[in-house]
N, C-alpha and C positions, 0 to 999 in steps of 0.2 A: 545469705542472700540479701541483696540490696533491692529496694523497691525502685521501679523505673523513675520515681521522682527524685531519687538520689538522697533522700533524707532518712527514710526508715529502714530498719534492719529486721529480718525475720528471726525470731528466737523460737526454738522448739525444744521439747523435753530432751530429745536426742537428735542432734544434727548429723549423726553418723549413720551411714548405711553400709552394709556389706556387699561387696561385688564378688561373685563366685570365682571369676577367672583372675589370673595375674593381670594387674593393671599397669599399663604404661600411660603416664599422665596425659599425653596429648589425645588419647583415644577416649573421648568424653561420653560417647553414646551409652555405654553400659552404666556408668555411675549416674547419669541423668535419668536413665530408665528406672534405676533402683530408687532414686529420690522421688520420682513420680509415684511409683507403686507403693512405697512405704510411707511417704510423708505428704503426698499430694502436692508436691512442688512442681511447678511448670516454669522452666527458665532456660537461659543460655549461659554458658561459661564466659566470664569476662577474662579471668586470669587464674593460673595456678599459683596460689599463695605459698605453698610448700609441698615438695615431693620428698617425703621422709621414707626412704627405702628401707632403713633399718626397722622402723616401726610398721612398715607395710601400710602406710597411711598417706593419702593425698588430700590436701585442703584446697578447695576451689572457692573463688568468689563468683557468685552467680548474680544475674539480674533477671527478675521475673515476678511471678505471683504464686500464691499458695492459698489453700483453704484455711479457714480459721482467722483469728484476730490476734495473732501473737507478734504483731509488728510493734517495734519500739523505736524511739528516736536514737537511742544509743545504749551501750552496755559496757561494763567494765570486763572486757574479755579480750585476750591477746589476738584472737582472730579478727574480732571486730576492729581493733586498733590497726591491724595490718591492712584490713580492707579500707579503712578510712584513709590511711596513708596513700594507698594506691589511688583511690578516687580523687584525692587532692593534688595529684601530680599535674604539672602543667602540660599543655597539649604537645609541646615539643620536647618532652622529657626523653632522654636516651632509651633505646631498646624497649619502647612502649608502643606496640602496634595500635592502629586505630581501633581494632576490634576489642581492645581491652577498655574502651571508654563507654560511659553511659550514653545512650542515644544512638550508638553505631548500628545496633541491630534494627532499629526503626528505619534507618536510612537504607541499610542493605536489603531488608525484607521488601521495602517499597520498590527498590530497583529490580529485585528478583521478580516480583509480581508484574511489574510493567513489561519486563523483557519477555517473560514467558507468555503473557497475554499477546504481545506483539508477534511472537513466534507461532501463535495458534495452539499453544499447549498451556493454558492457565493452571495455576495451582489448584489442587483438589483437596488440600489439607495443610496442616501446619508443618513447616520444615523441621527436620530432625537434626540436632547438632551432632556431628560425627567426629570432628577433630578440632583441637585448638591448642596452639602453642606459639612460640615466638616466630615461627617461620610461615605458618599458614593457618587458615580458619576454613573449615569445610562444613557445609550444610547439605543434607539430602532433601530434595524438594519433590513431593509427590505431584504427578500430573496424570491426566487420562492416558497419555502416551507412554507412561513409565517414569521412572525416577530420573531427575536431572540434578546434577551436583553443582553447587555454588562453591567457588574457591576464591578466597582473598589471600594475597601473598605479600610477604615481606620483600622489599626491593630497595636498592640503594636510593631510589627517588622518594621513598616513603618512610624510611627508618633512620633515625639519628643514632649513630654508633655509640657504644659505651664510653669511648674515649676519643679525643680528636686524632690520636695516632693509631687508632685501631686499623687492622688490616682491612682492605676493601672487602665488601660483601660480594662473593662470587656466586651470585644467584641470577639466573636468567630471567628475562621478562617473559614468563610463560604464556600469558594470553596473546601477546604480540607474536611470539614465536609460533604458536599453534595456528594462529590465523594465517600467517605466511606459508608455513609448511603444508597445511591442509589445502590452501588455495593452489599451491604448486604440485602437490602430490595427493590429489583427492583419493580417498579410499585407503591410503597408506598411513595417514595420521588423523587422529580424531579432530573433527572440526568443531570449534566452539559454537554453542547456540547463540551466545552474545559475549562481548567483552567490554570492559571499561578500561581503556588504555592508561588513563591518568591515575586511577585508583588501584590499578593492577587487580581487577576482578574479572571473573569469567564464569560462564555456565557451560557445563559439559554434559552430554548424554551419558546414560549408563552404558558401559562397554561390555557388561556380562560378568562371567565368573573368572576368578584369578587363574592364570596358567598353572599355578601351584597345585590346583585340584585336578589337573588333567593327568591321566595315566597312559594316554596314547602317545607313543614316541613321535608319531607323524605330526601331531599338533605342535610338539616342541620343535620339531625340525622346521615346520612352517613358520613358527614364531621367529626363530633365530635367522632363518634364511631371509624372511621379509625385512628384518631389521638390518641385515647386512646390505640388502639391495637399496634400502633407504639411505644408509650411510654412503654407499658407493655412488649414489645419484648426485651427491654434492661434492664428490672428490675433485671435480674440475672447477668448482666455483666456491671455494671455502669462504671467501670474503663476504659472500651473501649471508652466510650464517651469522656473522658478526652484525650485519645490518638488521637481521631479524631479531636480535636480542640475546644470542649465545655469548658466552664468556670465552675469551681467548685463553686456552689452557694448552697451547702447543708444547711439544717436547722441549723446545728451546727455553720456554718460560719455566718449565719444571726444572730444567738444569740450572737456570738463574736462581731459583728459589731453594735449591737443594740444601745449602748450608743452614738457612734459616729453619727449614723443615726438620733437620736432624739435630740442630744445635739447641741451646737453651730456649725453651718456649713453654707456654702453658701445658702442652701435652707431655713433653719430655720431662717436665718438672714432676710429673706423677709417676714416672718410671723409677725402678730401683737403680741405684748408682751403677751397678754392673750392666744393667740394660742400656742406660744412657751411653756408657762407654762403647758397648757393642754396637749400638746404632750408629754412632759416629764413625766406627771402623768400617761401616758399609759405604761410606761416601764415595770412595774411588770405584768400587764395584758398580754402584748405581749410575755414576757418570758414564762408565763404559757401557752399561746396559742402554742408556738413553741414546748414545751414539750408534750402538749396534742396531737398535730397533729402527732408528731413522734410516740407516743404510739399507735395510731390507727392501725398501721401496714402496711400501704400502702408504698411500697419501693420507695426510691428516684431513679429517672431515668431521661430520656430525657425530657427537658423543652424547648419549642419553645422560650418563653420569651417575645413574642409580638404577641401572637395568637389572631387574630380578623378577622372579616369577610372581611376586605379589604386585608388581607394577606393569604386568602384562595381563590383558583380559581377553577372554574368548567368548564370542557371540556368533552363532550361526556359522561356525567354522572359520570365522575371521579373527585374527589375533592382532590387537593394537596395544601399543605402549601408552601409558599415561604417567603423570607426575614428572614433567620435564623441567623441574625447577633447577636441576643441576646440568642442564644442557650446555654443551661447550663445543668449541672447535679444538679438536685434539686427535690423538691417534685412536682410530676406531676400536682396536683390540682391547683398549683399557676397559671397555664396557663388560668384558667377560669376567673381570675379577669379582663383580657383584652378581653376575648371572650364574656363575658356578656356585652351587650351594650344597653343602654336605647333607642338608635335610632332604634334598630332592635329587635322587640318583640320576634322573633323566637329564638334569642340567649338564651333567658331564658325560652323558652317554656318548660313546665314540661316533655314533651316527649323527648326533646333534652337532658335535664339534666339527666333524668332517663337512657337514652341510654349510656351516658358517665359513670355514676356511676355503671351501671350493668357490665361494663367491669372489674371492680375491686372487684367483690364479692368473689373471691377466697382468698382475703386478709383480709376482714372484713365484718361483717353483714351490711345490708342496713342502719340501724339506725346509726351505727358508721360512715359509709361513708358520710351520710348527715351531721353529726356533723363535720367531717373532711372538708367537702366542706365549711361550715360556717367559720371554722377556717382559711381555705386557702384564703378566700376572705379578711380577715384582713391581713394575712401575705403576700398575693399577692401585696397589696398596699405597704407594707414595702419593698418587693423585688423590686418593680418598683422605689421607692424612692432611694434605693441603686444604681440602674442602673443609674438614673439621676445624682447622686452625683459623680459617678465614671467616667461618660462620660465627664462632663463639663470641666475638666482640659485638655482635649485632642482635643478640637475643638476651632476654631476661635470665634471672638466676636459675630457675628450674630448667629451662631450655639450654642454657649455657652448660650446665652440668651434663646434660645428655650429649651435647656436642663434644665435650672433652672426653667423656667415656668412649664415644665412638673413635676419637683420635687415638686414644690409648690402644684400643683394639687393633687399629690399622698399624700403629707403630710396632706392636708385638707381632703382627703378621709379617712385617718386614724382617723381624729378627728370626723368624722361622725359616727364611729362605736362604 
């Protein structure tokens, strides 16, 4: 931990704490709680210095305070040296989000307090750090009216890529997008409490419990039907979605990118040679699938991009999606590749699938829609592979590794089909 003055480092007899559950390094709430309970540390994560999966250890650099007087100016310790290297990086250093800098939390917390006070729901306690990695930073803020979530995002306007020739960052401007969607479709999309367009910050209300916890099939049907209706409502005005901050991921673009997605790249380099050869052999079939899916007649429109039961929440019978950072203009059925989940049988319940497809019957007969769904499961995996490849050049080492592991997963999903 570094002191807010940036000069002194906290040294304790043991800087390690055990977290009982499996830890994915961006989920910082549990380790921070353990640090507080065991060592009296109060702070926020600046950056993950190392995610050592083999040793089941994560090293974080924190900023904050602690009880005791174990602060030193420096120490001959590898982690201290790594921390100093990070703190000395210039402001425009590649893949270094603003939230990894000293002083950022002071700025963000002041903005949060001002916005919540202006909204009539001032803070009632200290915000809890929930998530931090190369793509976003999330704090849960207590108010008398319930929790409000602060989210800062990576965006092409705020992140310097790792290399000048890095692929573009295919990340939507989520605050701007939600402001527009919630204005035009009130009650169907979460409305931000406040946004900062330039810094890509926003405050969102607590939406309730994850859909994943629901056992009533009717709630799942309502969730997927509501999403289909939202998608369909923009079918006649797709260009508005680009104006709102969505990324253009239409099928023609997927076709244009196909050779690069299947050919030599950082993801395919991690596959076995036989897997790489097999993936390349799918090129013709995938091109045909793109053409066939386009010919079904379902229009390209709003795509959430990471729609799953953990990104849908239920409160008072209403189901809303959140985490729209992968929002795009694309074929709507591609959202089902992430929605369908082997861990949740209800995601593939025939009644849920039928409810989604029934919303598109004005564009094609049921048999064609079912064929389109099968094609979209193939191309949805390709879409997710593209997302992983385009993200990894815009995040630091630990986050980059996570992006590439995700890309390998989706590449292997393609090989299963």
